[in-house]
KEFIMAR-388588 format. One record per residue: x, y, z of N, C-alpha, C in turn. Coordinates in pm, whole numbers, plus 50000, padded with zeros to 5 digits. Layout:
BEGIN
XYZXYZXYZ ...
REM end
This chain:
BEGIN
209008507477351208398504677300208548503377174 208548486677129209398487276996207858484776870 208888492276806207968497776687207738484676526 206818477776532207188473476392206048471176302 206848467076201205968471176044204078472876096 203138479776031202078479876081201108468475953 200428470776127199638458676082198498467676181 196298461376093195938466976111195458466276235 195698462476350194738461776517196428467576535 197158471176527197338479576563197848495176613 197828499276781197478511876789197628523676694 198848519776671200058532576593199858527976485 200598538276403200808540676284202058552176174 202928548176134203578565676074203618567875977 204058578175977204168587175781205608578775762 205078580675657206548578475552206748589475493 208228596175529208498604675461208308620575561 209298629275516209008647675563208408652475597 208128653575470206918663375452205538656575519 204308646175500203418641475572204588639575790 205338641375788205518636375903204978654176032 205878660175913205738672175949203998678576010 203218673375852202038678975886201488667275995 201468658676024201378654576169201568663076261 203238667776293203078673476359202778691876439 202218690376295201458709076268199798702576384 199638691276266198258685976307197068680276459 198498671276436197908664276564199498660476708 200528671176690201318668676788200928657876857 199928658676955199468653977116199128636877024 200208637976932199668621776891200838615476834 201158622676825203038620176782203518612676854 204228602176849204748592276982206558592276951 207018591976832208458590976787208358591976661 209878602176667210398603176491211828594376487 211498592276360212868581076303213798593776210 215008596276210215588605076111217238594476044 216688585475883218088587975864218848598075885 220428585175902221578596075995222098602975749 221948599275705222308604875539221158617775497 220418618875580219568628675573220338642475611 220568650875553220808664475615220338680075544 219118673575560218198694575573218218698575680 218938699975717219238709975814217348714875857 217368716375763216178731575771214808723275815 214388710675716213758706175839214068697575957 215478694175984214958683976092215148697476168 215108710676216215498724376259213338725176314 212768722876201211218726976164211158709876208 210988700476273210798689276341211088689976444 212658698476511212568700776624212368707376729 211448715276637210528729376736208948723776679 208958716976618207128712576622206798697476731 207958693476775207798675776813206688676276980 207458688177027206758690177166207428686477297 206408670777268207178660077383208138649177287 208068651777166207978636677110209018638677022 209818618777113211418618177117212088617676933 212378622876941213638626976784214968616376772 215038606276691216188596476690216568587876567 217618591176593218438592576438218608578076443 218358564976342218268554176361218038547876212 219318552076160219428537175979218028525376014 218578517676109217788500476106216358503676104 215628516676133214618512976155213468515176072 214338526276016213758538175892214328531175762 214718514875754214698509475615214058496275623 213498495475773212538480675842211238484775808 210508496575865209028500475798210038508475655 209868518875605210018524175470210068515475376 210698504775398211658490675273211588499475105 211718515175115212248518474962213358526975063 214218534074854216038539774971215348556674931 214188562774908214118572274931213278580175017 213338569875184212648578675246213868576475374 213348590375404214338595275565214238602575659 212538604975666212168603275783210698599875790 210708588675984209408584175960208878591776093 207358590876102206618595676247205358585576275 206138582076381204908569876466204158576776531 203008573976501201728581176554200228571176634 199918575676699198728565476825197398572276713 196988559276657195788561576625195098568376727 194418578576598192428585876682191928589376590 190538585476672189068588776632188478602276529 188208602576508186928618076446185718616276406 185078630576477184408629176421183928639876285 182788640376188182288651176084181418661076116 182108667176095181058682676122179928680476051 178908685976144177278686676132177678693976040 178048706376019178138720875976178858722875876 179108717175829180468715375652179588705875591 179788704675435179668692375289180738687775342 180588673075324180208655975332180998654275229 181938645875170182568636275076181768619475177 180938614375092180828600675175181088588475053 182488583875087183078576474993181868557475078 181238554174971180818538775048181908523074933 182438516075043183228505775018184398514074945 184938517274975186628521974889187398509674941 187888506974786188868493074837190628500374800 190558505774717192018509974730192878520574793 193498511874826195088527174954195418535974883 195578537174767196288552074669195518556874636 194218543774604193318555274486192848567474660 192298560674765191998567574911193178580174927 194238577074909195648591974956195228598174892 195098595974780194988607074684193638616074720 192378610674694191498613874688191148624174799 192048619374948191748626075052192618642275049 193848637974963194318657874893193698664574847 192958651474728191958662674629191068670174716 190138660874841189198668074920189748685874995 190928679074997191828691875122191828705475031 192308700774887192468712774772191668716074737 190728713874787189458714574703188528725874863 189038722274969187538725575079187098718075134 187518703275132186358696675165186748684475287 186568688575435187448687675511186878675775589 185418668175554185118653775582184488646375496 184868635975538184898622675426183648615075557 182898607075522182668593275542182958581975475 183138570775520183908559075469183158547775520 181888540575455181248537475468182018517975487 182018508675541182378501775578182108488975479 182868479275448184178473675452184768487375383 186078495475405186588498975358187258502775371 188998504975289190308510175293190278511875444 191688512275501192768515075635192758526075664 192818534875665193108552175691194178551375725 194938541575817195518547575863197108536075853 197078530975720197678524375698198938535675582 199688529075643200498540375600201228545075470 200318534375370200198539475187199588547975201 198508547775234197548559075244197348567575319 198088571275405198578585975480200028587575418 200868575775316202018586075218201258593675115 200528581574998199688590874943198768603474942 198508603975037197508617275093198588628975136 200058625775160200838626575162200728646775262 200758635675366199718641375504198328646975540 197958649675417196408660775421195608653475515 195938638475555194218631075594194648635675828 196118646275807195388651275902194658661575962 194778664975849193558676675833192398680475814 192228662875798190488656975727190238653775855 188288654875913187878641775981187408635275866 187958622275940187338612975872187008599175974 185608604575955184458587875998184538577475901 184468567076002183458553575970182178549976011 181168545575948180238547175924179738528175910 178668521675980179308507475958177828502375782 177058512775794175958511275696176118522875591 175548533975432175438542875417173398542875511 172978538475553171888538575621172238548775728 172848548575849173318549475951174078559475949 174968562175814175338574875792173798590175744 173298589175678171658597475612171768598375763 170868579575840170978586776008171518596676063 172158598676119172768603676137172908624276077 172808624075967173398634375893171848632775768 171088639775816169648642775786169628650375719 170358662775761169998674175630170498673575594 171548672775533172448667975424171768661875258 172048675075198171578664675056172498655875007 172108643674993172638634274920172648635474751 174438637074721174078638974578174898629474487 174078612674446174848599574394175468605774331 176818596674243177128594974119177388585774065 176278584673944176148571773944175818570973751 176488557973717177088560873576175448554573516 174448551773644172588556673493172048567373541 172918577673600171898589873643172168591873488 170588604973533170408616273371170798629173395 171288632073509171638644873531173158649073525 173488654873380174968654573405175878666273470 176998658273529177098674173624177568687773611 177958687673398177728701573379176618711073376 175728706073367173978708173384173398706273555 174078699773597173588705173776173838715673878 172818721073954173368735774028172978727574170 174328733174222174498730974394173678742674505 172828736374565172038746274599173248757274727 173328760774693174228770974865173678770174966 172398772674959171698773275108171718763375188 172218749975085171678733775167173298730775219 173568726175322174458714175322174568700075270 175308697275173176028683375081176288672875085 176518662175070176868651475053177578645474858 178288646474873178618636474761178898623474816 177968616674704178438601274800179088592674615 180098581074659181148578074523180978567474579 180878557474533181268542074491182128536874532 182038528874498183538510374548184358514874318 185278518974413186148517074198185698505374124 185088497774154184778487274074183478483774044 182228486174123181048482374108180188495974178 180998503674149179898519374191178698516574302 178058523674302176608526374397175728517374398 175348511574481173818500874444172618509374383 172208502474290171268509274191169988517674232 170308508974374169278513574462169218531574472 170438535674490170668548474580170558557374442 169908548174290169308559674194168538567774244 168368583474216167458589974252167028602574161 165828608174157166258620574092167518632474111 168148630274210169608639774266170308630674236 170078622474127172008614174132172338622173972 173718625973972175078627773874175508622273847 175808622773715176918613673585177838625773532 179268623273549179968630273519180408624573373 180088630773233179648627473114182038627273091 181948615672958182978620472906182728612172806 184298606672725183958607872574183598591972575 183018589072451183398569672431184778568672367 185808575872405187228566772397187418557372534 187398564072585187038550372764185648543272804 186008542372879184748527972954184668542573055 185018545673133184978551373228185818557173341 185888567273404186738576573486186928564873612 188038565773665188638562773763188038572873895 188608561574040187458576374109187818585674105 189608585874201189758594274233189768617174099 189828604273946189558616573816187978620173853 187068611173861185388618573900184968624473974 186128618674159186218633474237186538645874249 187908645574196188208654674159187468669074027 186988662273980185808672773824184928675873940 184338661873978182958665974099183228680374236 184508681074276185118691474390185318701074304 185598702374180185948711374107184698725174048 183658716674047182498720873959181538723374113 181728715574235181368716474314181498732774448 183088732974410183838744174493183308753974420 183368754074273183218763274161181408777574240 180898762474222179108766674267178698772774375 180268762874463179398765974681180218777974687 181308785474621182088801274670181328807174688 
REM end
Protein backbone atom coordinates (compact mmCIF):
# COMPACT_ATOMS: atom_id res chain seq x y z
CA UNK A 1 0.00 0.00 0.00
CA UNK A 2 1.43 3.36 -1.04
CA UNK A 3 0.91 6.04 1.61
CA UNK A 4 0.36 9.54 0.26
CA UNK A 5 -0.26 12.89 1.89
CA UNK A 6 -3.68 13.00 3.52
CA UNK A 7 -6.83 13.74 1.56
CA UNK A 8 -10.34 13.84 2.98
CA UNK A 9 -11.50 10.94 0.80
CA UNK A 10 -8.57 8.69 1.82
CA UNK A 11 -9.52 5.53 3.71
CA UNK A 12 -6.61 6.14 6.07
CA UNK A 13 -5.07 8.94 8.11
CA UNK A 14 -1.98 9.19 10.29
CA UNK A 15 -0.69 10.46 13.60
CA UNK A 16 2.23 12.88 13.73
CA UNK A 17 4.45 12.29 16.75
CA UNK A 18 5.26 9.55 19.23
CA UNK A 19 2.63 10.37 21.87
CA UNK A 20 -0.45 10.38 19.59
CA UNK A 21 0.88 7.24 17.90
CA UNK A 22 1.08 5.46 21.24
CA UNK A 23 -2.47 6.61 22.04
CA UNK A 24 -3.59 5.12 18.71
CA UNK A 25 -1.96 1.80 19.57
CA UNK A 26 -3.44 1.79 23.08
CA UNK A 27 -7.01 2.71 22.13
CA UNK A 28 -7.47 1.48 18.55
CA UNK A 29 -4.76 -1.10 17.81
CA UNK A 30 -7.10 -2.90 15.41
CA UNK A 31 -7.05 0.12 13.09
CA UNK A 32 -3.28 0.67 13.07
CA UNK A 33 -1.82 -0.16 9.65
CA UNK A 34 1.84 0.81 9.86
CA UNK A 35 4.26 2.72 12.08
CA UNK A 36 7.09 4.76 10.59
CA UNK A 37 10.07 5.78 12.74
CA UNK A 38 12.89 8.16 11.78
CA UNK A 39 16.40 6.70 11.98
CA UNK A 40 17.51 9.60 14.20
CA UNK A 41 14.90 8.75 16.84
CA UNK A 42 16.86 7.20 19.71
CA UNK A 43 14.30 6.96 22.51
CA UNK A 44 14.49 3.22 23.01
CA UNK A 45 11.83 3.25 25.72
CA UNK A 46 9.28 4.67 23.27
CA UNK A 47 10.37 2.28 20.52
CA UNK A 48 9.98 -0.65 22.90
CA UNK A 49 6.53 0.58 23.91
CA UNK A 50 5.47 0.85 20.27
CA UNK A 51 6.69 -2.68 19.62
CA UNK A 52 4.83 -4.01 22.65
CA UNK A 53 1.55 -2.35 21.60
CA UNK A 54 1.61 -2.78 17.84
CA UNK A 55 0.30 -6.35 17.63
CA UNK A 56 0.19 -7.16 13.88
CA UNK A 57 1.06 -3.63 12.79
CA UNK A 58 4.40 -3.40 10.96
CA UNK A 59 7.11 -0.98 12.15
CA UNK A 60 9.47 0.48 9.56
CA UNK A 61 12.38 2.90 9.87
CA UNK A 62 11.82 5.19 6.89
CA UNK A 63 13.17 8.75 6.91
CA UNK A 64 11.83 9.53 3.46
CA UNK A 65 8.26 8.67 4.42
CA UNK A 66 8.49 10.63 7.68
CA UNK A 67 9.70 13.72 5.80
CA UNK A 68 7.04 13.29 3.12
CA UNK A 69 4.09 13.05 5.49
CA UNK A 70 5.11 15.34 8.34
CA UNK A 71 6.72 18.24 6.48
CA UNK A 72 8.20 19.25 9.84
CA UNK A 73 11.67 18.66 11.24
CA UNK A 74 10.55 17.70 14.75
CA UNK A 75 8.40 14.69 13.83
CA UNK A 76 10.08 11.31 14.31
CA UNK A 77 7.17 8.86 14.56
CA UNK A 78 4.07 8.47 12.36
CA UNK A 79 1.26 5.98 12.78
CA UNK A 80 -0.90 5.18 9.75
CA UNK A 81 -4.41 3.97 10.61
CA UNK A 82 -7.66 3.16 8.85
CA UNK A 83 -10.59 5.47 9.49
CA UNK A 84 -13.45 4.21 11.61
CA UNK A 85 -16.92 5.30 12.72
CA UNK A 86 -17.97 6.03 16.29
CA UNK A 87 -21.41 6.24 17.86
CA UNK A 88 -22.23 8.43 20.82
CA UNK A 89 -23.10 6.78 24.11
CA UNK A 90 -26.71 7.66 24.92
CA UNK A 91 -25.97 7.27 28.64
CA UNK A 92 -23.27 9.96 28.70
CA UNK A 93 -23.32 13.75 28.67
CA UNK A 94 -22.42 15.21 25.27
CA UNK A 95 -20.71 18.16 23.68
CA UNK A 96 -22.36 19.34 20.46
CA UNK A 97 -20.33 21.43 18.00
CA UNK A 98 -22.38 23.08 15.29
CA UNK A 99 -20.32 23.63 12.11
CA UNK A 100 -16.81 23.85 13.65
CA UNK A 101 -14.40 25.14 11.01
CA UNK A 102 -10.92 25.31 12.54
CA UNK A 103 -8.78 22.16 12.77
CA UNK A 104 -6.54 23.40 15.55
CA UNK A 105 -9.53 24.50 17.61
CA UNK A 106 -11.22 21.13 17.19
CA UNK A 107 -8.11 19.27 18.31
CA UNK A 108 -7.83 21.48 21.39
CA UNK A 109 -11.53 20.99 22.17
CA UNK A 110 -11.18 17.21 21.91
CA UNK A 111 -8.24 17.27 24.32
CA UNK A 112 -10.04 19.55 26.79
CA UNK A 113 -13.16 17.39 26.62
CA UNK A 114 -11.22 14.29 27.57
CA UNK A 115 -9.44 16.20 30.32
CA UNK A 116 -12.77 17.17 31.89
CA UNK A 117 -14.31 13.73 31.51
CA UNK A 118 -16.60 14.23 28.50
CA UNK A 119 -16.06 11.39 26.04
CA UNK A 120 -18.83 11.99 23.49
CA UNK A 121 -18.79 14.78 20.91
CA UNK A 122 -21.41 15.39 18.22
CA UNK A 123 -20.37 17.40 15.16
CA UNK A 124 -23.09 18.99 13.06
CA UNK A 125 -22.18 19.21 9.39
CA UNK A 126 -20.62 21.01 7.69
CA UNK A 127 -17.70 20.61 10.04
CA UNK A 128 -13.99 19.93 10.24
CA UNK A 129 -12.72 16.47 9.27
CA UNK A 130 -11.69 14.83 12.56
CA UNK A 131 -9.27 12.54 10.75
CA UNK A 132 -7.21 15.35 9.27
CA UNK A 133 -3.71 14.86 10.71
CA UNK A 134 -3.76 18.48 11.95
CA UNK A 135 -6.76 17.66 14.15
CA UNK A 136 -5.21 14.39 15.33
CA UNK A 137 -2.00 16.17 16.26
CA UNK A 138 -3.73 19.10 17.97
CA UNK A 139 -5.70 16.62 20.08
CA UNK A 140 -2.43 14.90 21.10
CA UNK A 141 -4.14 11.60 20.40
CA UNK A 142 -7.06 12.34 22.73
CA UNK A 143 -9.48 11.72 19.86
CA UNK A 144 -8.76 7.99 20.13
CA UNK A 145 -10.36 7.98 23.60
CA UNK A 146 -13.58 9.71 22.53
CA UNK A 147 -16.71 8.83 20.61
CA UNK A 148 -17.12 11.43 17.86
CA UNK A 149 -20.12 11.23 15.55
CA UNK A 150 -21.28 13.44 12.68
CA UNK A 151 -24.90 14.49 12.15
CA UNK A 152 -26.41 16.15 9.09
CA UNK A 153 -28.40 18.67 11.13
CA UNK A 154 -28.82 19.76 14.74
CA UNK A 155 -32.40 18.56 14.52
CA UNK A 156 -31.18 15.08 13.60
CA UNK A 157 -29.01 15.00 16.69
CA UNK A 158 -31.88 16.19 18.91
CA UNK A 159 -34.26 13.59 17.51
CA UNK A 160 -31.82 10.77 18.29
CA UNK A 161 -31.06 12.05 21.80
CA UNK A 162 -34.35 13.60 23.00
CA UNK A 163 -33.62 12.90 26.67
CA UNK A 164 -30.54 15.11 26.81
CA UNK A 165 -31.19 18.59 28.19
CA UNK A 166 -29.76 20.99 25.59
CA UNK A 167 -27.80 23.94 27.01
CA UNK A 168 -26.85 26.29 24.20
CA UNK A 169 -24.03 28.79 24.72
CA UNK A 170 -24.96 32.11 23.13
CA UNK A 171 -24.04 35.79 23.47
CA UNK A 172 -27.75 36.68 23.53
CA UNK A 173 -28.49 34.46 26.54
CA UNK A 174 -29.70 35.89 29.85
CA UNK A 175 -28.38 33.13 32.12
CA UNK A 176 -24.74 33.53 33.06
CA UNK A 177 -22.58 30.46 33.53
CA UNK A 178 -21.82 31.60 37.08
CA UNK A 179 -25.54 31.55 37.93
CA UNK A 180 -26.36 28.33 36.07
CA UNK A 181 -27.15 25.11 37.90
CA UNK A 182 -26.75 21.87 35.99
CA UNK A 183 -29.09 19.05 36.96
CA UNK A 184 -27.03 16.10 38.20
CA UNK A 185 -29.90 13.75 37.48
CA UNK A 186 -30.31 14.76 33.83
CA UNK A 187 -28.21 13.93 30.82
CA UNK A 188 -26.89 17.16 29.34
CA UNK A 189 -25.72 18.37 25.93
CA UNK A 190 -23.47 21.45 25.95
CA UNK A 191 -24.03 23.08 22.56
CA UNK A 192 -21.56 25.48 20.92
CA UNK A 193 -21.67 27.25 17.57
CA UNK A 194 -19.24 28.06 14.81
CA UNK A 195 -16.12 30.07 15.69
CA UNK A 196 -17.23 33.17 13.78
CA UNK A 197 -21.02 32.99 13.54
CA UNK A 198 -22.02 31.19 16.74
CA UNK A 199 -25.41 29.50 17.00
CA UNK A 200 -28.51 30.51 15.09
CA UNK A 201 -30.76 32.83 17.09
CA UNK A 202 -33.58 30.30 16.75
CA UNK A 203 -31.76 28.12 19.33
CA UNK A 204 -32.01 30.81 22.02
CA UNK A 205 -34.27 29.70 24.87
CA UNK A 206 -34.65 29.85 28.65
CA UNK A 207 -31.84 27.29 29.06
CA UNK A 208 -29.28 29.22 27.00
CA UNK A 209 -26.08 30.32 28.76
CA UNK A 210 -23.64 33.18 28.34
CA UNK A 211 -20.07 33.18 29.67
CA UNK A 212 -19.47 36.67 30.98
CA UNK A 213 -16.11 38.39 30.54
CA UNK A 214 -14.74 41.91 30.84
CA UNK A 215 -15.42 44.52 28.19
CA UNK A 216 -11.70 44.65 27.46
CA UNK A 217 -12.26 41.93 24.85
CA UNK A 218 -15.05 41.42 22.32
CA UNK A 219 -15.40 37.67 22.86
CA UNK A 220 -13.75 34.44 23.99
CA UNK A 221 -12.55 31.99 21.37
CA UNK A 222 -14.33 28.66 21.07
CA UNK A 223 -11.75 26.42 22.82
CA UNK A 224 -11.52 28.86 25.75
CA UNK A 225 -15.30 29.11 26.09
CA UNK A 226 -15.68 25.37 26.01
CA UNK A 227 -12.93 24.77 28.57
CA UNK A 228 -14.49 27.29 30.98
CA UNK A 229 -17.92 25.71 30.53
CA UNK A 230 -16.54 22.20 31.03
CA UNK A 231 -14.76 23.20 34.22
CA UNK A 232 -17.96 24.54 35.76
CA UNK A 233 -20.02 21.64 34.41
CA UNK A 234 -17.69 19.01 35.84
CA UNK A 235 -17.48 20.82 39.18
CA UNK A 236 -21.27 20.66 39.54
CA UNK A 237 -21.73 17.16 38.15
CA UNK A 238 -19.22 15.43 40.43
